[in-house]
C-alpha positions in Angstrom: -18.6 2.6 16.0 -18.4 5.8 14.2 -17.2 6.6 10.4 -13.5 7.3 11.0 -12.7 4.5 12.7 -15.0 2.1 10.1 -12.4 3.8 7.7 -9.7 2.9 9.8 -10.5 -0.8 9.9 -11.0 -1.1 6.1 -7.9 0.6 5.0 -6.1 -1.6 7.6 -8.0 -4.2 6.5 -7.0 -3.7 2.8 -2.9 -3.2 3.5 -3.0 -6.8 5.4 -5.0 -8.5 2.7 -3.0 -6.7 -0.3 0.3 -7.5 1.6 -0.4 -11.2 2.0 -0.9 -11.2 -2.0 1.8 -8.7 -3.2 3.8 -12.1 -4.6 1.0 -13.1 -6.9 1.1 -9.5 -8.7 2.7 -6.1 -9.0 -0.8 -5.1 -9.1 -1.0 -6.1 -5.4 2.4 -4.2 -4.5 0.1 -0.8 -5.9 -2.8 -1.7 -3.9 -0.9 -2.2 -0.9 1.0 1.0 -1.3 -2.7 3.1 -1.8 -4.0 1.1 1.1 -1.1 2.5 3.4 -1.7 6.0 2.0 -5.5 5.8 3.2 -3.9 3.9 6.5 -1.6 7.4 6.8 -4.6 9.6 6.3 -6.8 8.0 8.6 -3.7 8.3 11.3 -3.8 12.0 10.6 -7.4 12.3 11.0 -7.7 10.3 14.1 -4.9 12.5 15.5 -2.2 9.9 15.7 0.3 11.6 13.5 3.3 9.2 14.3 1.1 6.1 12.7 0.2 8.8 10.2 3.5 9.3 9.3 4.8 5.9 9.3 1.8 4.9 7.3 3.2 7.5 4.9 6.7 6.9 4.6 5.5 2.8 4.0 3.4 4.0 1.0 6.3 5.4 -0.2 8.6 2.3 0.1 5.8 0.0 -1.5 5.4 2.7 -4.6 9.0 2.1 -5.0 8.8 -1.6 -5.0 6.2 -2.0 -7.2 8.0 0.5 -9.8 10.7 -1.6 -9.7 8.9 -4.9 -9.8 6.9 -3.2 -13.0 10.5 -2.3 -14.7 12.0 -5.6 -14.0 8.6 -7.9 -15.3 8.3 -5.1 -18.4 12.0 -6.1 -19.2 11.9 -9.6 -18.4 8.8 -9.8 -21.0 10.7 -8.1 -23.9 13.8 -10.2 -23.6 11.5 -13.5 -23.8 9.9 -12.1 -27.3 
């Protein structure tokens, strides 16, 4: 295995892990977004631009979910005090 393949395996494995943990914390949603961007970079470097493009879109979707969940959690916390 070369370094690029190891990087790809690492980034996709992180995606799977953080996706499974998203319900536990808003920060896992952010970690999922970052790992999607890592996988996107891998796709472009490997020459599979459709994969890279789709992973970039997933990263944006996950960042949006993180932003709104973070705001919602902050709103709930401010209403309880």
